[in-house]
TIDREN-422330 format. One record per residue (C-alpha): residue number from 1; residue in three letters; chain; z, y, x. Coordinates in Angstrom, 2 decimals. Layout:
residues N
ATOM:pos:code:unit:zz:yy:xx
ATOM:NUM:ALA:A:Z:Y:X
...
end
This chain:
residues 505
ATOM:pos:code:unit:zz:yy:xx
ATOM:1:MET:A:25.01:-63.01:11.06
ATOM:2:THR:A:22.71:-60.79:8.99
ATOM:3:THR:A:23.00:-57.02:8.97
ATOM:4:GLU:A:21.99:-54.58:6.27
ATOM:5:HIS:A:21.77:-50.84:6.81
ATOM:6:VAL:A:22.20:-48.27:4.06
ATOM:7:ASP:A:22.81:-44.54:4.20
ATOM:8:VAL:A:25.99:-44.79:2.10
ATOM:9:LEU:A:28.18:-47.84:1.65
ATOM:10:VAL:A:30.54:-47.83:-1.34
ATOM:11:ILE:A:33.52:-50.20:-1.42
ATOM:12:GLY:A:34.44:-51.30:-4.95
ATOM:13:ALA:A:32.59:-51.54:-8.27
ATOM:14:GLY:A:35.24:-50.18:-10.59
ATOM:15:ILE:A:35.26:-46.75:-12.24
ATOM:16:SER:A:35.23:-44.94:-8.87
ATOM:17:GLY:A:32.41:-47.04:-7.42
ATOM:18:ILE:A:30.18:-46.67:-10.48
ATOM:19:CYS:A:30.91:-42.95:-10.46
ATOM:20:SER:A:29.97:-42.66:-6.77
ATOM:21:ALA:A:26.74:-44.59:-7.37
ATOM:22:TYR:A:25.66:-42.34:-10.23
ATOM:23:TYR:A:26.12:-39.16:-8.21
ATOM:24:LEU:A:24.39:-40.61:-5.15
ATOM:25:GLN:A:21.39:-41.47:-7.30
ATOM:26:THR:A:21.42:-38.06:-8.95
ATOM:27:LYS:A:22.37:-35.68:-6.13
ATOM:28:CYS:A:21.04:-37.64:-3.13
ATOM:29:PRO:A:18.03:-39.48:-4.55
ATOM:30:ASP:A:16.49:-40.10:-1.10
ATOM:31:LYS:A:19.57:-41.89:0.20
ATOM:32:SER:A:19.94:-45.65:0.06
ATOM:33:TYR:A:23.28:-47.15:-0.91
ATOM:34:ALA:A:25.00:-50.43:-1.65
ATOM:35:ILE:A:28.29:-51.31:-3.31
ATOM:36:LEU:A:30.43:-54.10:-1.89
ATOM:37:GLU:A:32.55:-55.72:-4.60
ATOM:38:GLY:A:35.05:-58.36:-3.53
ATOM:39:ARG:A:35.19:-59.95:-6.96
ATOM:40:ASP:A:32.36:-61.39:-9.06
ATOM:41:ALA:A:32.29:-58.70:-11.75
ATOM:42:ILE:A:32.07:-54.98:-12.41
ATOM:43:GLY:A:35.11:-53.13:-13.72
ATOM:44:GLY:A:37.86:-53.19:-11.12
ATOM:45:THR:A:41.24:-52.79:-12.82
ATOM:46:TRP:A:39.75:-53.28:-16.26
ATOM:47:ASP:A:38.29:-56.65:-15.31
ATOM:48:LEU:A:41.37:-57.78:-13.36
ATOM:49:PHE:A:44.10:-57.17:-15.92
ATOM:50:ARG:A:44.04:-59.53:-18.89
ATOM:51:TYR:A:47.54:-59.29:-20.34
ATOM:52:PRO:A:48.09:-58.69:-24.08
ATOM:53:GLY:A:47.57:-55.13:-25.24
ATOM:54:ILE:A:45.96:-53.86:-22.03
ATOM:55:ARG:A:44.71:-50.34:-22.78
ATOM:56:SER:A:44.24:-46.88:-21.33
ATOM:57:ASP:A:47.19:-44.60:-20.82
ATOM:58:SER:A:44.88:-41.58:-20.60
ATOM:59:ASP:A:42.54:-40.24:-23.24
ATOM:60:MET:A:39.03:-41.63:-23.00
ATOM:61:TYR:A:37.34:-38.24:-23.15
ATOM:62:THR:A:38.60:-37.71:-19.59
ATOM:63:LEU:A:38.90:-41.34:-18.45
ATOM:64:GLY:A:35.29:-41.80:-19.50
ATOM:65:PHE:A:32.44:-40.39:-17.43
ATOM:66:SER:A:31.13:-36.90:-18.10
ATOM:67:PHE:A:27.59:-38.18:-17.54
ATOM:68:ASN:A:27.95:-40.97:-20.09
ATOM:69:PRO:A:30.04:-39.56:-22.95
ATOM:70:TRP:A:32.63:-41.77:-24.62
ATOM:71:THR:A:31.54:-42.36:-28.22
ATOM:72:ASP:A:34.04:-44.92:-29.48
ATOM:73:GLY:A:36.33:-43.65:-32.24
ATOM:74:LYS:A:39.58:-44.22:-30.36
ATOM:75:SER:A:40.63:-41.87:-27.59
ATOM:76:ILE:A:43.29:-44.39:-26.47
ATOM:77:SER:A:41.27:-47.55:-26.11
ATOM:78:ASP:A:41.84:-51.24:-25.43
ATOM:79:GLY:A:40.94:-52.75:-22.08
ATOM:80:GLU:A:38.03:-54.86:-23.30
ATOM:81:THR:A:36.27:-51.85:-24.81
ATOM:82:ILE:A:36.79:-49.87:-21.61
ATOM:83:LEU:A:35.45:-52.75:-19.50
ATOM:84:ASN:A:32.34:-53.00:-21.68
ATOM:85:TYR:A:31.86:-49.24:-21.36
ATOM:86:VAL:A:31.99:-49.37:-17.55
ATOM:87:ARG:A:29.54:-52.29:-17.47
ATOM:88:GLU:A:27.20:-50.58:-19.94
ATOM:89:THR:A:27.27:-47.46:-17.75
ATOM:90:ALA:A:26.23:-49.50:-14.71
ATOM:91:ASP:A:23.38:-51.05:-16.68
ATOM:92:LYS:A:22.29:-47.77:-18.24
ATOM:93:PHE:A:21.83:-46.12:-14.85
ATOM:94:ASP:A:20.46:-49.18:-13.01
ATOM:95:ILE:A:23.47:-49.33:-10.71
ATOM:96:LYS:A:24.05:-53.07:-10.90
ATOM:97:GLN:A:21.08:-53.85:-8.67
ATOM:98:HIS:A:22.92:-52.12:-5.80
ATOM:99:ILE:A:26.10:-54.21:-6.11
ATOM:100:ARG:A:26.79:-57.08:-3.73
ATOM:101:PHE:A:29.22:-59.25:-5.66
ATOM:102:ASN:A:31.73:-61.51:-3.89
ATOM:103:HIS:A:31.46:-59.33:-0.79
ATOM:104:TYR:A:35.04:-58.66:0.31
ATOM:105:ALA:A:35.09:-55.91:2.95
ATOM:106:VAL:A:37.66:-56.73:5.64
ATOM:107:ASN:A:37.11:-54.20:8.42
ATOM:108:ALA:A:35.12:-51.10:9.31
ATOM:109:GLU:A:34.58:-49.57:12.75
ATOM:110:TRP:A:33.07:-46.18:13.47
ATOM:111:SER:A:30.87:-45.60:16.53
ATOM:112:SER:A:30.56:-42.01:17.69
ATOM:113:GLU:A:27.67:-43.03:19.93
ATOM:114:THR:A:25.47:-44.00:16.98
ATOM:115:ALA:A:27.34:-42.07:14.25
ATOM:116:THR:A:27.53:-45.15:12.09
ATOM:117:TRP:A:30.08:-47.38:10.47
ATOM:118:THR:A:29.85:-51.13:10.93
ATOM:119:VAL:A:31.50:-52.99:8.07
ATOM:120:THR:A:32.21:-56.71:8.01
ATOM:121:ALA:A:32.44:-58.47:4.66
ATOM:122:HIS:A:33.41:-62.01:3.76
ATOM:123:VAL:A:30.90:-63.42:1.28
ATOM:124:GLY:A:31.73:-66.05:-1.33
ATOM:125:ASP:A:34.44:-68.68:-1.39
ATOM:126:ASP:A:33.58:-69.88:2.10
ATOM:127:LYS:A:34.01:-66.31:3.45
ATOM:128:THR:A:30.71:-66.24:5.30
ATOM:129:PRO:A:30.73:-63.10:7.46
ATOM:130:LYS:A:28.07:-60.46:6.92
ATOM:131:THR:A:27.77:-57.02:8.49
ATOM:132:PHE:A:26.60:-53.73:7.04
ATOM:133:THR:A:25.97:-50.46:8.82
ATOM:134:CYS:A:26.02:-47.08:7.14
ATOM:135:SER:A:26.08:-43.40:7.92
ATOM:136:PHE:A:28.76:-42.61:5.35
ATOM:137:LEU:A:31.54:-44.81:3.98
ATOM:138:HIS:A:32.98:-44.18:0.50
ATOM:139:LEU:A:36.14:-46.15:-0.26
ATOM:140:CYS:A:36.39:-46.69:-4.03
ATOM:141:SER:A:38.72:-49.67:-4.09
ATOM:142:GLY:A:41.69:-47.97:-5.77
ATOM:143:TYR:A:45.14:-47.89:-4.29
ATOM:144:TYR:A:46.84:-51.19:-5.06
ATOM:145:ASP:A:46.71:-54.81:-3.97
ATOM:146:TYR:A:44.55:-56.82:-6.38
ATOM:147:ASP:A:45.79:-60.15:-5.07
ATOM:148:ASN:A:49.52:-59.62:-4.62
ATOM:149:PRO:A:51.56:-57.61:-7.13
ATOM:150:TYR:A:55.09:-56.42:-6.43
ATOM:151:ARG:A:57.33:-59.29:-7.40
ATOM:152:PRO:A:61.00:-59.22:-6.33
ATOM:153:THR:A:62.90:-62.50:-6.12
ATOM:154:PHE:A:65.71:-62.88:-8.63
ATOM:155:GLU:A:68.90:-64.85:-8.11
ATOM:156:GLY:A:68.73:-68.25:-9.75
ATOM:157:GLU:A:65.12:-68.01:-10.93
ATOM:158:ASP:A:64.44:-71.57:-9.74
ATOM:159:ARG:A:66.87:-72.73:-12.43
ATOM:160:PHE:A:64.97:-71.13:-15.30
ATOM:161:GLN:A:63.20:-73.80:-17.38
ATOM:162:GLY:A:60.56:-71.57:-18.97
ATOM:163:ALA:A:57.50:-69.72:-17.63
ATOM:164:ILE:A:57.82:-66.72:-15.29
ATOM:165:ILE:A:54.64:-64.65:-15.18
ATOM:166:HIS:A:53.60:-61.37:-13.58
ATOM:167:PRO:A:51.16:-59.40:-15.79
ATOM:168:GLN:A:48.70:-58.94:-12.92
ATOM:169:LEU:A:48.43:-62.74:-12.69
ATOM:170:TRP:A:48.38:-63.37:-16.43
ATOM:171:ASP:A:47.90:-66.92:-17.70
ATOM:172:GLU:A:45.47:-66.58:-20.61
ATOM:173:ASP:A:46.52:-70.04:-21.87
ATOM:174:LEU:A:50.14:-68.92:-22.32
ATOM:175:ASP:A:51.36:-69.56:-25.86
ATOM:176:TYR:A:54.26:-67.29:-26.72
ATOM:177:THR:A:54.18:-67.90:-30.48
ATOM:178:ASP:A:57.75:-67.99:-31.92
ATOM:179:LYS:A:59.22:-67.74:-28.41
ATOM:180:ASN:A:61.95:-65.48:-27.09
ATOM:181:VAL:A:60.33:-63.26:-24.47
ATOM:182:VAL:A:62.04:-60.99:-21.93
ATOM:183:VAL:A:59.86:-58.38:-20.24
ATOM:184:ILE:A:61.47:-57.04:-17.06
ATOM:185:GLY:A:60.37:-53.46:-16.48
ATOM:186:SER:A:60.02:-50.10:-18.15
ATOM:187:GLY:A:56.71:-48.75:-16.87
ATOM:188:ALA:A:53.24:-48.52:-18.39
ATOM:189:THR:A:52.67:-52.27:-18.27
ATOM:190:ALA:A:55.95:-53.10:-19.95
ATOM:191:VAL:A:55.57:-50.60:-22.79
ATOM:192:THR:A:52.09:-52.01:-23.40
ATOM:193:LEU:A:53.09:-55.67:-23.33
ATOM:194:VAL:A:56.20:-55.46:-25.45
ATOM:195:PRO:A:54.68:-54.30:-28.78
ATOM:196:ALA:A:51.54:-56.40:-28.22
ATOM:197:MET:A:53.55:-59.60:-27.76
ATOM:198:SER:A:55.92:-58.85:-30.64
ATOM:199:ASP:A:53.25:-59.73:-33.21
ATOM:200:ARG:A:53.47:-63.45:-32.31
ATOM:201:ALA:A:56.73:-63.83:-30.41
ATOM:202:LYS:A:60.01:-64.60:-32.11
ATOM:203:HIS:A:61.66:-61.68:-30.33
ATOM:204:VAL:A:60.81:-59.52:-27.32
ATOM:205:THR:A:63.40:-57.78:-25.16
ATOM:206:MET:A:62.44:-55.05:-22.72
ATOM:207:LEU:A:64.97:-55.31:-19.90
ATOM:208:GLN:A:65.11:-52.26:-17.67
ATOM:209:ARG:A:67.33:-51.13:-14.82
ATOM:210:SER:A:66.68:-47.50:-15.73
ATOM:211:PRO:A:64.78:-45.69:-18.49
ATOM:212:THR:A:61.34:-44.10:-18.44
ATOM:213:TYR:A:60.09:-41.13:-20.42
ATOM:214:ILE:A:58.01:-42.48:-23.30
ATOM:215:VAL:A:55.69:-40.25:-25.30
ATOM:216:SER:A:53.74:-41.22:-28.41
ATOM:217:MET:A:50.17:-40.06:-28.92
ATOM:218:PRO:A:47.66:-40.77:-31.72
ATOM:219:SER:A:45.04:-43.33:-30.71
ATOM:220:GLU:A:42.42:-41.20:-32.47
ATOM:221:ASP:A:41.91:-37.56:-31.51
ATOM:222:LYS:A:41.37:-35.64:-34.74
ATOM:223:ILE:A:40.31:-32.47:-32.92
ATOM:224:ALA:A:37.70:-34.36:-30.91
ATOM:225:GLN:A:36.45:-36.00:-34.10
ATOM:226:PHE:A:36.14:-32.55:-35.68
ATOM:227:PHE:A:34.06:-31.39:-32.72
ATOM:228:GLY:A:31.86:-34.46:-33.23
ATOM:229:ARG:A:31.21:-33.55:-36.87
ATOM:230:VAL:A:30.44:-29.90:-36.20
ATOM:231:PHE:A:28.63:-29.76:-32.84
ATOM:232:PRO:A:25.79:-31.67:-31.13
ATOM:233:PRO:A:27.02:-34.79:-29.26
ATOM:234:LYS:A:26.85:-33.38:-25.72
ATOM:235:LEU:A:28.61:-30.14:-26.64
ATOM:236:ALA:A:31.19:-32.00:-28.75
ATOM:237:HIS:A:32.05:-34.30:-25.86
ATOM:238:GLY:A:32.33:-31.38:-23.44
ATOM:239:LEU:A:34.67:-29.53:-25.78
ATOM:240:ALA:A:36.82:-32.63:-26.32
ATOM:241:ARG:A:36.96:-33.24:-22.57
ATOM:242:TRP:A:37.98:-29.68:-21.73
ATOM:243:LYS:A:40.51:-29.63:-24.53
ATOM:244:SER:A:42.17:-32.67:-22.95
ATOM:245:ILE:A:41.94:-31.26:-19.42
ATOM:246:LEU:A:43.58:-27.98:-20.39
ATOM:247:TYR:A:46.30:-29.74:-22.35
ATOM:248:GLN:A:47.08:-31.99:-19.37
ATOM:249:ILE:A:47.32:-29.00:-17.04
ATOM:250:TYR:A:49.49:-27.10:-19.52
ATOM:251:SER:A:51.90:-29.96:-20.23
ATOM:252:PHE:A:52.32:-30.83:-16.55
ATOM:253:GLY:A:52.86:-27.19:-15.61
ATOM:254:LEU:A:55.40:-26.75:-18.40
ATOM:255:ALA:A:57.28:-29.86:-17.24
ATOM:256:ARG:A:57.51:-28.39:-13.73
ATOM:257:TRP:A:58.45:-24.93:-14.99
ATOM:258:LYS:A:60.94:-25.91:-17.71
ATOM:259:PRO:A:61.89:-29.56:-17.16
ATOM:260:ASP:A:64.98:-29.43:-19.37
ATOM:261:THR:A:62.98:-28.07:-22.30
ATOM:262:VAL:A:60.30:-30.73:-21.96
ATOM:263:LYS:A:62.90:-33.45:-21.54
ATOM:264:GLY:A:64.67:-32.31:-24.69
ATOM:265:GLU:A:61.45:-32.36:-26.71
ATOM:266:ILE:A:60.53:-35.87:-25.51
ATOM:267:LEU:A:63.94:-37.25:-26.47
ATOM:268:LYS:A:63.91:-35.39:-29.79
ATOM:269:MET:A:60.56:-36.94:-30.76
ATOM:270:ALA:A:61.89:-40.40:-29.90
ATOM:271:GLU:A:65.07:-39.87:-31.93
ATOM:272:GLU:A:63.00:-38.89:-34.96
ATOM:273:GLU:A:61.02:-42.15:-34.85
ATOM:274:LEU:A:63.71:-44.66:-33.93
ATOM:275:PRO:A:66.55:-46.12:-36.02
ATOM:276:ASP:A:69.84:-44.23:-36.11
ATOM:277:ASP:A:71.64:-47.02:-34.24
ATOM:278:PHE:A:69.20:-46.96:-31.31
ATOM:279:ASP:A:70.86:-45.34:-28.30
ATOM:280:VAL:A:68.15:-42.96:-27.09
ATOM:281:ASN:A:70.39:-41.42:-24.43
ATOM:282:THR:A:70.99:-44.81:-22.80
ATOM:283:HIS:A:67.56:-46.37:-23.12
ATOM:284:LEU:A:65.09:-43.44:-22.99
ATOM:285:ASN:A:66.81:-40.73:-20.93
ATOM:286:PRO:A:65.99:-41.08:-17.20
ATOM:287:ASP:A:68.03:-39.41:-14.47
ATOM:288:TYR:A:64.94:-37.59:-13.16
ATOM:289:ASN:A:62.76:-34.85:-14.60
ATOM:290:PRO:A:59.51:-35.44:-16.50
ATOM:291:TRP:A:56.59:-36.11:-14.13
ATOM:292:ASP:A:58.83:-36.94:-11.18
ATOM:293:GLN:A:57.46:-40.29:-12.22
ATOM:294:ARG:A:54.46:-40.86:-14.47
ATOM:295:LEU:A:55.21:-40.63:-18.19
ATOM:296:CYS:A:54.52:-43.70:-20.32
ATOM:297:LEU:A:52.13:-43.18:-23.20
ATOM:298:ILE:A:52.31:-45.30:-26.35
ATOM:299:PRO:A:49.53:-45.02:-28.97
ATOM:300:ASP:A:50.52:-44.45:-32.60
ATOM:301:SER:A:54.21:-45.05:-31.74
ATOM:302:ASP:A:53.57:-48.81:-31.48
ATOM:303:LEU:A:56.62:-49.50:-29.31
ATOM:304:PHE:A:58.90:-47.41:-31.52
ATOM:305:GLN:A:57.58:-49.16:-34.61
ATOM:306:ALA:A:58.18:-52.57:-33.04
ATOM:307:ILE:A:61.77:-51.57:-32.23
ATOM:308:SER:A:62.28:-50.29:-35.77
ATOM:309:SER:A:61.00:-53.59:-37.20
ATOM:310:GLY:A:63.71:-55.56:-35.37
ATOM:311:LYS:A:61.14:-57.63:-33.44
ATOM:312:VAL:A:61.84:-55.72:-30.21
ATOM:313:SER:A:65.02:-54.63:-28.50
ATOM:314:VAL:A:65.69:-52.64:-25.33
ATOM:315:MET:A:68.40:-53.54:-22.83
ATOM:316:THR:A:69.34:-51.21:-19.98
ATOM:317:ASP:A:71.27:-53.25:-17.43
ATOM:318:HIS:A:71.03:-55.03:-14.08
ATOM:319:ILE:A:70.24:-58.70:-13.61
ATOM:320:ASP:A:73.00:-60.89:-12.27
ATOM:321:THR:A:71.19:-64.22:-12.29
ATOM:322:PHE:A:68.59:-66.30:-14.08
ATOM:323:VAL:A:69.92:-69.39:-15.83
ATOM:324:GLU:A:68.19:-72.35:-17.45
ATOM:325:ASP:A:67.57:-70.60:-20.77
ATOM:326:GLY:A:67.60:-66.91:-19.97
ATOM:327:ILE:A:69.10:-64.10:-17.92
ATOM:328:CYS:A:72.73:-63.21:-17.31
ATOM:329:LEU:A:73.33:-59.49:-16.83
ATOM:330:GLN:A:75.89:-57.67:-14.73
ATOM:331:SER:A:77.52:-56.49:-17.97
ATOM:332:GLU:A:78.20:-60.21:-18.64
ATOM:333:GLN:A:75.78:-60.24:-21.55
ATOM:334:LYS:A:73.14:-62.97:-21.72
ATOM:335:LEU:A:69.54:-62.71:-22.87
ATOM:336:ASP:A:68.00:-65.89:-24.26
ATOM:337:ALA:A:64.46:-66.42:-23.03
ATOM:338:ASP:A:61.72:-69.02:-23.26
ATOM:339:ILE:A:59.34:-66.83:-21.25
ATOM:340:ILE:A:60.07:-64.10:-18.70
ATOM:341:ILE:A:57.44:-61.50:-17.84
ATOM:342:THR:A:58.05:-59.68:-14.55
ATOM:343:ALA:A:56.38:-56.30:-15.16
ATOM:344:THR:A:57.92:-55.15:-11.90
ATOM:345:GLY:A:55.05:-53.10:-10.56
ATOM:346:LEU:A:52.28:-52.98:-8.02
ATOM:347:LYS:A:51.84:-53.01:-4.28
ATOM:348:VAL:A:49.94:-50.07:-2.87
ATOM:349:LYS:A:47.05:-51.04:-0.61
ATOM:350:LEU:A:44.56:-48.34:0.33
ATOM:351:ALA:A:40.98:-49.09:1.29
ATOM:352:GLY:A:41.33:-52.56:-0.19
ATOM:353:GLY:A:43.34:-53.54:2.88
ATOM:354:MET:A:40.38:-52.98:5.23
ATOM:355:GLN:A:41.18:-52.56:8.90
ATOM:356:LEU:A:39.73:-49.22:10.03
ATOM:357:ALA:A:38.96:-48.24:13.61
ATOM:358:VAL:A:37.27:-45.33:15.35
ATOM:359:ASP:A:35.60:-46.04:18.69
ATOM:360:GLY:A:37.71:-49.12:19.15
ATOM:361:GLU:A:41.03:-47.44:18.26
ATOM:362:PRO:A:42.74:-48.75:15.08
ATOM:363:ILE:A:43.52:-46.14:12.44
ATOM:364:ALA:A:47.03:-46.15:10.94
ATOM:365:LEU:A:46.59:-44.30:7.64
ATOM:366:GLY:A:50.30:-43.56:7.37
ATOM:367:GLU:A:50.04:-41.40:10.48
ATOM:368:LYS:A:47.17:-39.30:9.11
ATOM:369:VAL:A:46.94:-36.31:6.79
ATOM:370:SER:A:44.75:-36.05:3.71
ATOM:371:TYR:A:42.03:-33.41:3.65
ATOM:372:LYS:A:41.56:-32.02:0.11
ATOM:373:GLY:A:43.04:-35.27:-1.20
ATOM:374:PHE:A:40.08:-37.51:-0.36
ATOM:375:MET:A:39.10:-37.30:3.31
ATOM:376:ILE:A:41.46:-38.27:6.11
ATOM:377:SER:A:42.19:-36.53:9.39
ATOM:378:ASP:A:40.32:-38.01:12.38
ATOM:379:LEU:A:38.29:-40.37:10.16
ATOM:380:PRO:A:34.58:-39.46:10.47
ATOM:381:ASN:A:32.03:-39.67:7.66
ATOM:382:ALA:A:34.38:-41.30:5.18
ATOM:383:ALA:A:35.94:-40.47:1.83
ATOM:384:ASN:A:38.65:-42.27:-0.12
ATOM:385:THR:A:38.92:-41.90:-3.90
ATOM:386:VAL:A:42.41:-41.70:-5.37
ATOM:387:GLY:A:42.71:-40.26:-8.85
ATOM:388:TYR:A:45.30:-37.98:-10.39
ATOM:389:SER:A:48.89:-39.03:-10.95
ATOM:390:ASN:A:49.26:-36.69:-13.93
ATOM:391:ALA:A:45.82:-36.97:-15.53
ATOM:392:SER:A:42.86:-39.29:-15.88
ATOM:393:TRP:A:41.65:-41.07:-12.75
ATOM:394:THR:A:37.99:-40.36:-13.50
ATOM:395:LEU:A:38.38:-36.59:-13.42
ATOM:396:LYS:A:39.20:-36.69:-9.70
ATOM:397:ALA:A:36.75:-39.52:-9.00
ATOM:398:GLU:A:33.85:-37.43:-10.28
ATOM:399:LEU:A:34.85:-34.38:-8.24
ATOM:400:ILE:A:35.06:-36.51:-5.10
ATOM:401:ALA:A:31.70:-38.18:-5.77
ATOM:402:GLU:A:30.07:-34.77:-6.24
ATOM:403:TYR:A:31.66:-33.44:-3.05
ATOM:404:VAL:A:30.49:-36.43:-1.00
ATOM:405:CYS:A:26.92:-35.76:-2.12
ATOM:406:ARG:A:27.26:-32.05:-1.39
ATOM:407:LEU:A:28.58:-32.85:2.08
ATOM:408:ILE:A:25.80:-35.35:2.84
ATOM:409:ASN:A:23.12:-32.88:1.78
ATOM:410:TYR:A:24.72:-30.13:3.88
ATOM:411:MET:A:24.74:-32.39:6.93
ATOM:412:ASP:A:21.08:-33.28:6.44
ATOM:413:LYS:A:20.12:-29.64:6.05
ATOM:414:HIS:A:21.82:-28.66:9.32
ATOM:415:GLY:A:20.98:-31.78:11.34
ATOM:416:TYR:A:24.55:-33.06:11.55
ATOM:417:GLY:A:25.32:-36.74:12.02
ATOM:418:GLN:A:29.10:-36.65:12.04
ATOM:419:VAL:A:31.79:-34.75:10.18
ATOM:420:THR:A:35.51:-35.23:10.80
ATOM:421:PRO:A:38.53:-33.42:9.35
ATOM:422:ARG:A:40.62:-32.20:12.30
ATOM:423:LEU:A:44.20:-31.13:11.81
ATOM:424:ASN:A:44.18:-27.86:13.68
ATOM:425:THR:A:47.52:-26.40:12.70
ATOM:426:ASP:A:51.16:-27.43:12.73
ATOM:427:ILE:A:52.28:-28.09:9.17
ATOM:428:ASP:A:55.08:-29.99:7.51
ATOM:429:ASP:A:53.80:-33.14:5.81
ATOM:430:ASP:A:54.71:-34.33:2.34
ATOM:431:PRO:A:53.77:-37.51:0.48
ATOM:432:ILE:A:50.17:-37.42:-0.77
ATOM:433:ILE:A:51.25:-38.63:-4.24
ATOM:434:PRO:A:54.03:-36.43:-5.69
ATOM:435:LEU:A:55.90:-39.18:-7.51
ATOM:436:ASN:A:59.16:-40.97:-6.70
ATOM:437:SER:A:58.14:-44.18:-8.47
ATOM:438:GLY:A:59.11:-47.38:-6.70
ATOM:439:TYR:A:55.56:-48.44:-5.88
ATOM:440:ILE:A:54.97:-45.06:-4.18
ATOM:441:THR:A:58.22:-44.86:-2.23
ATOM:442:ARG:A:57.71:-48.42:-0.93
ATOM:443:ALA:A:54.27:-47.44:0.37
ATOM:444:LEU:A:55.06:-44.08:2.00
ATOM:445:PRO:A:54.87:-45.38:5.61
ATOM:446:HIS:A:51.35:-46.69:4.96
ATOM:447:ILE:A:49.60:-43.86:3.09
ATOM:448:PRO:A:48.34:-40.49:4.38
ATOM:449:LYS:A:50.53:-37.42:4.09
ATOM:450:GLN:A:49.61:-34.04:2.72
ATOM:451:GLY:A:50.28:-30.62:4.17
ATOM:452:THR:A:51.75:-27.50:2.66
ATOM:453:GLU:A:48.62:-25.34:2.91
ATOM:454:LYS:A:44.90:-25.55:2.18
ATOM:455:PRO:A:42.80:-27.59:2.85
ATOM:456:TRP:A:45.48:-30.17:3.59
ATOM:457:ARG:A:47.32:-29.65:0.32
ATOM:458:VAL:A:46.73:-32.07:-2.57
ATOM:459:TYR:A:46.65:-30.37:-5.97
ATOM:460:GLN:A:47.33:-32.27:-9.17
ATOM:461:ASN:A:45.20:-29.74:-10.97
ATOM:462:TYR:A:41.61:-30.32:-12.05
ATOM:463:ILE:A:40.57:-26.66:-12.13
ATOM:464:LYS:A:41.86:-25.97:-8.60
ATOM:465:ASP:A:40.19:-29.13:-7.34
ATOM:466:MET:A:36.94:-28.24:-9.08
ATOM:467:LEU:A:36.87:-24.88:-7.32
ATOM:468:ASN:A:37.79:-26.49:-3.99
ATOM:469:THR:A:35.11:-29.17:-4.19
ATOM:470:ARG:A:32.20:-27.35:-5.83
ATOM:471:PHE:A:32.43:-23.83:-4.44
ATOM:472:SER:A:34.47:-23.83:-1.22
ATOM:473:ARG:A:32.89:-23.52:2.22
ATOM:474:LEU:A:32.11:-26.90:3.77
ATOM:475:ASP:A:32.35:-25.55:7.31
ATOM:476:ASP:A:35.86:-24.23:6.80
ATOM:477:GLY:A:37.26:-24.50:10.31
ATOM:478:ALA:A:39.04:-27.75:9.62
ATOM:479:MET:A:35.84:-29.82:9.50
ATOM:480:GLU:A:34.25:-30.71:12.84
ATOM:481:PHE:A:30.47:-31.12:12.55
ATOM:482:LEU:A:28.48:-32.78:15.34
ATOM:483:PRO:A:24.69:-33.14:15.75
ATOM:484:ARG:A:22.95:-36.34:14.73
ATOM:485:PRO:A:22.41:-38.68:17.70
ATOM:486:GLN:A:18.75:-39.30:18.47
ATOM:487:HIS:A:19.26:-43.05:18.05
ATOM:488:GLN:A:21.25:-42.88:14.83
ATOM:489:PRO:A:19.91:-45.49:12.34
ATOM:490:SER:A:18.36:-44.02:9.25
ATOM:491:ILE:A:16.70:-45.48:6.20
ATOM:492:GLN:A:13.43:-43.90:7.26
ATOM:493:GLN:A:13.58:-45.53:10.71
ATOM:494:GLU:A:14.85:-48.98:9.80
ATOM:495:GLN:A:13.57:-51.37:7.15
ATOM:496:LEU:A:16.24:-51.93:4.52
ATOM:497:ILE:A:17.13:-55.60:4.20
ATOM:498:ARG:A:17.59:-56.61:0.58
ATOM:499:GLU:A:19.27:-59.87:-0.23
ATOM:500:PRO:A:20.00:-61.40:-3.63
ATOM:501:ASP:A:23.54:-61.00:-4.94
ATOM:502:ALA:A:25.94:-63.75:-3.99
ATOM:503:VAL:A:26.93:-64.02:-7.63
ATOM:504:SER:A:25.13:-62.56:-10.59
ATOM:505:GLN:A:27.46:-61.17:-13.18
end
C-alpha cells in the first residue's frame, strides 16, 4: 500500500474544497496539500444533482468566491452555470493538479506521538486502499450523504405502475412529456422541480404534508448591475457582495425579532401574485416562524406563475396509499400520476461518513461540541466546513479556510505541532444547526452540539464570524497547543510522492 504525505489534506472538491485550496496556496504557500475527491469530477453538490431546474437558492454574489468574482448576469443561477464556474475557478488557480479523483476517504486516525493524521482512501471502482498522512485535516465534504438520500417507504408503492424517482438519483433519460407528475415535498428541491417540469408535463402537483415559507426574488440583481456600470469590476463586486450580506443579516434578524410581521409580509406577497381562489393560508402558511426552517426562494415568481397558469397545483394532505395510477390521500381524494418524484429530503452525513479516531479511540461526533462552528472538541489539527443555514454556504467556507491558514501559520511560528479545542467549562449544549427541519432533527444524535457562550457558540452571522475568525486570539484558553514532536513528518523532511490522478476529469 502506497503512502503520500502532505502538510494539509482536504476532503472533497466541491465549493468548500476549492475554497480551502485557494487560501492554502495564497496564505500558506510553503505548505503542500492534496484534495481527496470520492467522485470523478469537481463540483460536489453542483455535479451530483442533475434534476430539472437545479439552481442556487442564494444570490451568486455571496455563493460565488470573493477571490473570483461572479460575472454572469443572473444572481440566481442555474446549476450548470454554477458547476462551470467552480470548475473554471479550479483551473484558473491551478488547483486541479492537487485533486486525487476517485479517492473515497473512509477513515482517519490521529497519532499524538507523531502529530499526524493517517487517512485511508479507497481508489477507483475496485476500492484499492491507499494511505495518506498529513499534519492538518480539513473536511470539506459537506453535510449530507451523497449516495443515500432520505427516502421514506410509502404504503402500497409496489403497486404503482409508473416511475418513482428521488431527485438526488435523477434519471436523465426520464421522459415526462404530457405526463401527470406528483412531486412529494415542499422544500427547496420541490419548489425548484415543480415549475421546471411544468413546461413539458401535462400537469404537476406539489403534494406536501405541511407548508413552507416561499419567497420570490428577481433572478437579476438590478442594484448589483448598477454597481457594475458605475464602478470598476472589483469594487462593484465587493459592493454587491456586501449589499447581499447586510440584507441577509437584516432579514434574518428581523424574522427573529418580529416573526409575526415577517410572516405577514411573506403571505401578503404570495397573495398578491397568486389567483384569488388559491388558498394561501392552507398551502403557504406553516405552523412555525420564518427561519425556524430555511425559507424557500423562487426566482422571478416562477412557481407562482406556474400555479397561475393552471399547469401546477398544490395539495396539502397526508398520503394514505399509493395505487396503480396515483396516490390516495387521507382526505379520500386521489391524485392521478404517471410519475412520482419523492423530494423527501436528505440524510445528514458529516465528514463524508469517515470513521475518525484519536490515538486508537473512535470519535463519536454527536458527543462532541463545536468550537467556533468549524473545529470539534478533542479533535486535534482538524477543521470541518459547514456553511450558513440562513445565508450563502461560501461566506462561511471562506472564513473557515482563512482561519485554518491563520492557525497553521501561528503554529509554525511558535513551534507547535498539535492544537486541540478542549471544552473547559460546563455549558448547556444546543444543536449546532438552529433549524427544526426534518433532515436536521433526524441527525441530531450524530452531529456536534454547540454551547451557549463563546467560543463554543455558533453564530449565523457573517460579521460576528468574521471578527471571530480574523481578529480573535488564537490562544484563547480553549485551544490546547502542544510542541511539535521531533519526529513529526514534514514536507521538508520527507519526499512528497506524486502519483497521477486515478481519473482525469
